[in-house]
C-alpha positions as CSV (number, residue, x, y, z in Angstrom):
1,M,22.2,29.9,32.8
2,D,19.1,30.9,34.7
3,G,15.5,29.3,34.5
4,R,14.5,32.0,32.0
5,Q,17.0,31.4,29.7
6,W,16.6,27.5,29.8
7,L,12.9,27.9,29.2
8,D,13.6,30.2,26.0
9,G,15.9,27.6,24.8
10,Y,13.7,24.8,25.4
11,Q,10.9,26.8,23.6
12,H,13.0,27.5,20.6
13,R,13.8,23.8,20.4
14,L,10.5,22.7,20.5
15,A,9.3,25.2,17.7
16,D,11.9,23.9,15.5
17,L,11.0,20.5,16.3
18,T,7.2,21.2,15.4
19,S,8.4,22.9,12.2
20,R,10.4,19.9,11.0
21,A,7.4,17.7,11.9
22,D,5.3,19.8,9.7
23,R,7.5,19.9,6.8
24,A,7.9,16.2,7.1
25,R,4.4,15.6,6.9
26,A,4.1,18.0,3.9
27,A,6.9,16.2,2.1
28,I,5.4,12.7,2.3
29,A,1.7,13.8,2.0
30,G,1.7,13.2,-1.8
31,V,4.3,10.3,-2.0
32,E,3.1,7.1,-4.1
33,G,5.4,4.2,-5.2
34,T,4.5,2.8,-8.6
35,A,6.4,-0.4,-10.0
36,A,5.5,-2.4,-13.3
37,S,5.9,-6.2,-13.7
38,A,9.1,-7.1,-16.3
39,D,6.5,-8.1,-18.8
40,G,4.3,-4.9,-18.5
41,A,1.3,-7.0,-17.4
42,V,0.9,-5.7,-14.1
43,T,1.4,-2.0,-12.9
44,V,0.8,-1.3,-9.1
45,T,0.7,2.0,-7.1
46,V,0.6,2.2,-3.5
47,V,1.1,4.7,-1.0
48,P,3.7,4.9,1.9
49,G,3.0,1.6,4.3
50,G,1.7,-0.4,1.2
51,A,-1.9,0.5,0.8
52,L,-3.0,-0.1,-2.7
53,R,-3.7,3.0,-4.7
54,R,-4.1,1.9,-8.2
55,L,-3.9,-1.8,-10.1
56,V,-3.5,-1.7,-13.8
57,L,-3.9,-5.2,-15.6
58,A,-2.7,-5.0,-19.1
59,E,-4.2,-7.4,-21.9
60,R,-1.2,-9.7,-21.5
61,S,-2.2,-10.3,-18.2
62,E,-5.3,-12.3,-19.5
63,G,-2.6,-14.9,-20.4
64,L,-1.6,-15.9,-17.0
65,S,-3.3,-18.1,-14.9
66,R,-5.0,-16.8,-11.7
67,V,-2.3,-18.2,-9.5
68,Q,0.5,-16.6,-11.9
69,L,-1.3,-13.3,-11.8
70,A,-2.0,-13.1,-8.1
71,A,2.0,-13.7,-7.5
72,L,2.9,-11.1,-10.0
73,V,0.5,-8.5,-8.4
74,V,2.1,-9.4,-5.1
75,E,5.7,-9.3,-6.3
76,T,4.8,-5.8,-8.1
77,A,3.0,-4.4,-4.9
78,A,6.2,-5.1,-2.9
79,R,8.4,-3.3,-5.4
80,A,6.0,-0.4,-5.4
81,R,6.1,-0.3,-1.6
82,A,9.9,-0.1,-1.6
83,E,9.7,2.6,-4.2
84,A,7.3,4.7,-1.7
85,D,9.5,3.8,1.1
86,R,12.5,5.1,-0.9
87,L,10.9,8.3,-1.9
88,V,9.5,8.8,1.9
89,A,13.3,8.5,3.3
90,E,14.6,10.7,0.5
91,A,11.7,13.4,1.3
92,V,12.5,13.6,5.0
93,A,16.2,13.0,5.1
94,P,17.2,16.8,4.9
95,L,14.5,17.4,7.6
96,L,15.9,14.8,10.0
97,E,19.5,16.3,10.0
98,A,21.0,18.6,12.8
């Protein structure tokens, strides 16, 4: 293989990698994870990485103490983040193969 062939192959691999990265970014752009507490008092939506997008406190949350409510929000947010992480992995898995 001469230098020109090597360079052509390298440029082809680089273009493929760039294309895969662009598709991966597009695949995860709208991903959110949502989870609700078992009692329905709290619903949390996060983006990948865990940043809070939406927090909904149902009427039944009013019967909880502040400590209970805070713990429920943290627990539910962790489950929402796990869901977001799962969706990201699912979205990019086909792009990481080969």
